[in-house]
C-alpha positions, 0 to 999 in steps of 0.5 A, spaced: 565 081 333 568 088 333 571 090 339 570 096 344 577 099 341 574 098 334 567 101 336 572 107 338 576 107 331 569 107 327 566 113 331 573 117 330 574 115 323 569 120 320 572 126 323 579 125 323 584 124 317 591 123 322 592 120 328 599 121 332 602 117 337 606 111 340 603 104 341 603 101 348 599 096 351 593 100 353 592 103 346 594 096 342 587 094 340 585 101 338 591 102 333 590 095 330 582 097 329 584 104 326 589 100 321 585 094 319 578 098 319 579 105 317 582 110 312 585 114 318 593 114 317 597 113 323 604 116 324 608 114 329 612 119 333 618 117 338 615 120 345 608 121 347 609 128 348 610 128 341 604 125 339 600 130 342 604 136 339 604 133 332 596 133 333 596 140 335 600 142 329 596 138 325 590 142 327 593 149 327 596 148 320 589 145 317 583 147 322 581 139 322 580 136 329 586 133 332 587 126 334 593 123 338 594 116 342 598 114 348 598 108 353 596 108 360 601 110 366 607 113 364 605 113 357 599 118 359 603 122 364 609 123 358 603 127 354 601 132 360 606 138 358 603 138 351 596 137 353 597 143 357 599 147 351 594 145 347 589 147 353 592 153 353 592 154 346 584 152 345 586 146 340 580 141 339 584 135 340 582 128 342 587 124 346 585 116 346 589 113 351 589 106 355 587 106 362 587 102 368 582 096 369 575 097 371 577 092 377 581 097 380 588 100 379 595 096 379 601 098 382 603 102 376 596 106 375 595 113 376 589 117 377 589 119 369 582 123 370 585 127 376 591 129 372 588 131 365 583 135 369 589 138 373 591 141 366 584 143 364 582 137 360 576 133 361 576 125 360 570 121 358 571 113 359 568 108 354 564 102 356 562 095 353 555 098 351 557 105 349 564 106 346 562 109 340 557 114 343 562 116 348 567 117 343 562 122 339 561 125 345 568 126 346 569 129 339 563 134 340 566 136 347 573 138 343 570 141 338 564 145 342 569 148 347 575 148 343 579 144 348 583 137 348 579 132 351 581 125 353 578 118 351 580 113 356 580 105 354 580 101 360 585 095 360 580 090 361 575 093 356 579 095 350 579 088 347 572 085 349 567 084 344 562 090 343 557 087 338 556 090 330 559 097 329 553 102 330 551 108 326 554 114 329 550 120 330 554 127 328 556 131 333 552 137 335 555 143 335 553 150 337 552 156 332 556 162 331 555 166 337 552 173 335 551 179 340 545 178 344 539 182 345 538 189 346 545 190 349 548 186 344 545 190 339 547 197 342 554 195 343 555 194 336 552 201 334 556 204 339 562 201 336 560 203 329 558 210 331 565 211 335 569 208 328 565 213 324 567 219 328 574 217 329 580 221 326 585 215 327 581 209 327 585 202 328 583 195 328 587 189 331 585 182 329 587 175 333 587 168 332 579 168 333 578 172 327 582 167 323 578 161 326 571 165 324 573 167 317 572 174 319 578 176 314 573 179 308 569 182 313 574 186 317 577 188 310 571 191 308 570 194 315 577 197 315 576 200 308 569 203 310 573 207 316 580 208 313 583 204 319 590 202 320 590 195 321 595 190 325 594 183 328 597 179 334 602 174 332 597 168 331 593 172 327 598 175 321 595 176 314 588 176 316 587 183 313 587 183 306 590 190 305 598 189 307 599 196 304 595 199 310 597 193 315 603 194 321 604 187 322 604 184 329 603 188 335 607 187 341 614 185 342 614 182 335 612 189 332 617 195 330 618 201 334 615 205 329 609 201 328 608 201 335 608 208 336 603 209 330 598 205 334 599 209 340 596 215 335 589 211 334 583 215 337 579 209 337 581 201 337 577 195 335 580 188 337 577 182 334 578 175 336 584 177 340 585 175 348 590 181 349 595 178 353 601 181 356 605 180 350 600 183 345 599 189 349 606 191 351 605 190 358 600 195 358 603 200 353 600 198 346 595 204 346 595 211 349 591 213 355 586 217 351 585 211 346 578 208 346 578 201 346 573 196 344 574 188 344 570 183 340 571 176 343 567 169 345 570 170 352 565 171 357 567 178 359 573 183 356 580 180 357 584 187 359 582 193 363 584 198 358 578 195 354 572 200 355 567 197 351 566 189 350 561 185 345 561 178 346 560 174 339 563 171 333 568 176 330 565 175 323 558 176 325 560 182 329 564 185 324 559 184 319 554 188 323 558 194 324 559 194 317 552 194 316 551 200 321 556 204 318 553 203 311 546 206 315 550 212 318 553 214 311 560 213 314 566 216 310 573 213 311 577 217 315 583 218 310 588 217 316 592 211 313 593 214 306 596 220 310 601 215 313 607 211 309 606 204 312 612 200 309 618 203 312 614 203 319 614 195 318 622 194 317 626 191 322 634 192 324 638 187 319 643 187 325 651 187 324 653 181 321 657 179 327 656 181 334 661 183 339 663 176 342 665 174 335 659 170 334 653 171 329 648 176 330 641 173 330 638 178 327 643 178 321 642 170 320 634 171 321 634 176 315 638 172 311 634 166 312 628 170 310 630 172 304 632 165 302 626 161 304 621 158 299 615 162 299 611 157 300 612 155 307 609 153 314 613 156 320 613 152 326 617 155 333 619 152 339 619 156 345 625 160 347 628 167 347 629 166 339 622 166 338 622 173 336 627 172 330 622 168 326 616 172 328 620 178 325 624 176 319 620 170 316 613 173 314 608 168 312 601 168 308 596 166 313 595 165 321 595 157 319 602 158 316 606 160 323 605 157 329 608 157 336 607 150 339 609 151 347 608 159 348 601 158 350 604 154 356 611 157 356 614 151 355 620 149 351 622 142 347 616 141 343 619 144 336 621 137 333 615 133 333 611 140 331 614 138 324 610 132 322 604 135 324 605 141 320 608 137 314 602 132 313 597 138 314 600 142 308 603 137 303 605 142 298 609 147 303 616 147 306 616 146 313 621 150 317 622 149 324 625 154 329 628 152 335 634 153 340 639 148 343 636 148 350 629 146 347 632 142 341 636 137 346 629 136 350 625 134 344 631 130 341 627 123 340 623 126 335 628 129 330 628 122 327 620 123 326 621 130 323 626 127 318 622 121 317 615 125 315 617 131 312 623 129 308 626 134 303 620 138 304 622 140 311 628 144 315 630 146 321 634 152 324 637 151 331 639 158 334 645 155 338 647 160 343 650 155 348 645 157 353 638 157 355 638 164 352 631 167 356 634 165 363 641 168 361 637 175 359 633 175 365 636 172 371 644 173 368 643 180 368 640 180 375 647 177 377 644 170 378 649 165 377 650 163 370 653 156 370 646 153 371 644 157 364 649 154 360 649 149 355 656 145 352 656 147 345 652 141 341 653 139 334 646 139 331 649 138 324 652 131 326 646 129 330 642 131 324 646 127 320 645 121 324 638 120 322 639 121 315 638 129 315 643 134 312 647 138 317 650 145 316 654 148 321 653 156 320 659 160 323 659 165 318 654 168 314 656 165 307 655 158 310 647 160 309 648 160 302 647 152 302 640 154 304 639 158 297 641 152 293 637 147 297 631 151 296 632 151 289 633 143 288 626 139 287 624 137 294 624 129 292 631 130 291 634 133 297 634 131 304 631 134 311 636 140 312 638 142 319 642 149 320 646 149 326 647 157 327 652 159 332 649 165 334 651 170 340 647 171 346 649 178 347 643 180 342 637 181 346 630 180 342 626 186 343 620 182 346 625 180 351 627 187 352 620 188 354 620 182 359 626 185 362 624 192 363 617 189 366 621 185 371 627 190 373 
């Protein structure tokens, strides 16, 4: 008879394509059932955190439900930082884990339900008679609330017989959230009236707009009122008219573009949480700008919002368009009066910084020119996140992901590569990581090279330091020694697991990327560019953080 673990695998299989993880005592029977009786692919990583990270990246690049697995105890506790990141980023993910036996904890067991709850993840524990049904409930929870959910297999239950495999119901998912009642309809009319009367209308979209599929409706809305547009870092590419788009707002935006945003008299924000970085710590909009927000959160998420509509971005955008048609609104003409393209241009840097090391702006700009056009960029956390976001444009939000920044963590970069590579099998996956985070996640350098192969590459911003800490606390006079890292040869480390490593000390060394990109992916190796950059060049977004904390 099929085991409890087989029932779990059977219920999960219709909803996931990939499972990532590390095998151990607590999930061995689940992985056996997954391999023997489903079409789901299992990809091994080398650290349990990497399993959650790879699944997270797989979702961000594909939109599919993410799945990861780990054993009990130490295996589960190793996942917690990555699990917290996925909670903060609202990633629908099911983490199948072993757990202590139902007879009571052993010396090495911990309260996994409490630990998962502490980072914001709910746990469902399977039993002998309800394993498949419980798995479906966990899937339903993950998809409904867009949050990681833990599915626990007690050690003494995982392998016991559970009877024939049952027919499993489809998860019941909510319909799209529409503005509710008289007040919701009135709020939509208020937004339309404000845009119809605006002289300088501005639209801002975030990841929520992308998830809702609001691009076409937002494009129509922008055209109807003649709005200048921009996006958050996780919403880039939502608007279909790049000639009127300022790019990313906040610290990743250019000064010229951000000055133009402050000229707007009406701003409407779709599917963006308006975090401090997007809002430039309160300076994104001018005091006189009338700001509306459309989101699925219970209330407005920033004090500068003057009008709020709770609803799906696509649904509300279409409602606003319909109301504008009824009003007979005409385009403002503002966006045609502004030359947008020069406002989006970033500084190219000085080639070499004052300390003799490479200027990271120059390195980033040249890499952006050499990268394959069909690319997915994954970024670890650290000072360097600005360079990829500023200089490596991508086609859509699911091609630029920052796994770690929601929870302000580092060390999640390398395992992001396998998830993105399997989600986007035709694209080149480009990792941006630092020496600090790169060393922290080094176990899954092997996973990145093994899974992505010649379709993958990494840029290591090697400044021999924890750059963000140097910029913030070193400038305050704190002891710098704990912030420094002896310079590591990442090119040599990469060669040890079958990649090609290139140490970049001069701009000319980057030309290997150009020749690598011209080779067929099947005949080249994973490429690691170990870029020896200066820590004296501070990214604009970091300068904002320094300003706020000074």
